N, C-alpha and C positions, 0 to 999 in steps of 0.2 A: 342114267339121267333122272332129275326129279329134285325134291327138295330134301332138307335133312330130316322132317319128320318121317318120309317115307323111308329114306335110307337108314334110319334107325331101327323101323319097324321090320325092314326087311333082313337087317343084317345083325340084330341085336345078339344073336348067338355067338356070332363071329367079330364082335366089337373089341378088339384087344386093345391093351393100353397104349400101344404103338399107334393104333389107328386113331384112337381118342385124342391123344398128344396132337398128331399130324393134322386132325380136323380142327382143333383147338386153335392151332397155331394160324392155321390158313384164315379163321374166322377173325382171329385178333388182328392180323395184318390188315385184313380187308376193312375192318372197323377202325383200325389206327389211320387207315388211308383217308377214310371218310372224314374222321376228326381233324386230320391235318388240313383239309381243305374246308375245315370250319362248317362242316355240316354234322347235323344230328338226324339220324335216322328216324326216332320216334315210334317206330313200330317193329323193333326187332325181336323175332322169334324164329323158331325152326323151320317154320313155313316159308319163311323169306330168305332162307340160306339155301341156295341151289348148288348141286354138284353133278359132275359128269366125269364118268370113268372111260378114258380114251382107249382107242383100240391096244396101246401098249399097256394097259393097266393102271395108269397114272389117274388118281383122283383130284379133279379140279374141283375148288369149292370158292363160292363168292356170295356177297350179299346183294340180294335183288329187292325189287319193290320199294323203289325210292319214291312212291307218290306222295308219301306223308312227310318225305325228308324236309327240314327246315334249315335255314342258314342259322349260324349262331347269333349274329347280329340281329337278325330278325327277332330272335326269341328274347334276347337281352333287352329289347324295347317294349316287351309285353310285360304288364304286371303279374296277370294270373292267365292260367290257361283255362278258357272256358268250356271246352270240349275235350272229353276223354276218348281216345280212340286206342285199339289194340286189344290184345289179349291179356286178360287179366291177370293169369299166372306170370306173365313175363313183365309185367308194369312195375316200375319201382315206385315205393309208398309215396314219395313226395308228389308223382304225378297223380297218384289216386287221391291225394288231398287237393287236387287241382293246382299244384304249383306249375310252374312252367317246366318244360321238357330241357334237358340239358345233357352234355355228353356223360355225365355221371349217370343219368337214367339209363343211357344205352349201356353205359358199363354193368349195372343192375342185371339189366335183361341179358347181357352176355354171361355173367355168372349163372343165371338160370339156365342158358343154354347149356354151358358145361356141364350143370348138375343132370341134366336131361341126356347128356351123352353117356354119364356115368351109370344112370339109372335105366336108361331106356325106356322112360315114362315121360308122357307130358306132366308138367309142373301141375301139382293139386287136381290130378285127374280122377282123386277118390272122393271129391266134395263137388258140389254146384258151383258154377262159376256166376256168383251173383254177389249181391250187396253185402252178405255176410261175410263173404271171403275177402272182398274189400276191405272190410274193416279189420279182418284178422291180419292180414298183409301190412296195414297200416300200424296195427298193434306189434308187429314182428315176427309174424308166423312166416317161416321159410320151410322149404322142402327139407327133409332129413338127409344128411349126408349118407350115401350108401357105405355100407360096411366094405372094407378092403380097397377104399378109395387112398390113393398115397396121400400122406399127411401135407405135403407141401401142394397137392392139387386140391385138396379138402381147404387148405387155408386161402388159396386163390379164389376158389368159390365163395367162401364166406367173406372175405376182403371185397369182392364184387358186390356182394348184396348187402353191405353194411348198411344200418337203417338211415346213418349220417352221410349223405351223398359227397361232403368235404372229405371223408375220410376213405373212401373207395380209391382204388388205384386209378390214373389215366390208363388209356390204351398204350400210352408210349411206356408205360412202368410195366404193363402186363406183358 
């Protein structure tokens, strides 16, 4: 039991593509359900994804920490987002530009989590998490796709972190 960050650290050598796909599918389903309820997480990262292995060896995965979660209708009434909260490496460029959160921003974060599953590393762990990284992400910096990532999975990751939020897939499409 624990969060996805800890799970990846503990199991990085045994993280098969089958397990990566299973985890990705569970996270996608959970985020899709949140979005169906017209909720936006606003702080999606691997530390907010919890998992538990049952006594039968079944891995359960769910999204937690809904404290910053907002209703889509409430966000639609905001012109701009005056505060930025969350982990920089998982934040969509439009959010870093202080635009409102959206389902598409959650999709961006989901794409970063998919990359994290393939790399077994935190995004941008090799650089300082500061204003320079913020500007680099706004300008298009993304983590490098890990060699050996299946092409369809790599495309999904890149589609999720498209700089244009309107071109990202919805969680229904994922």
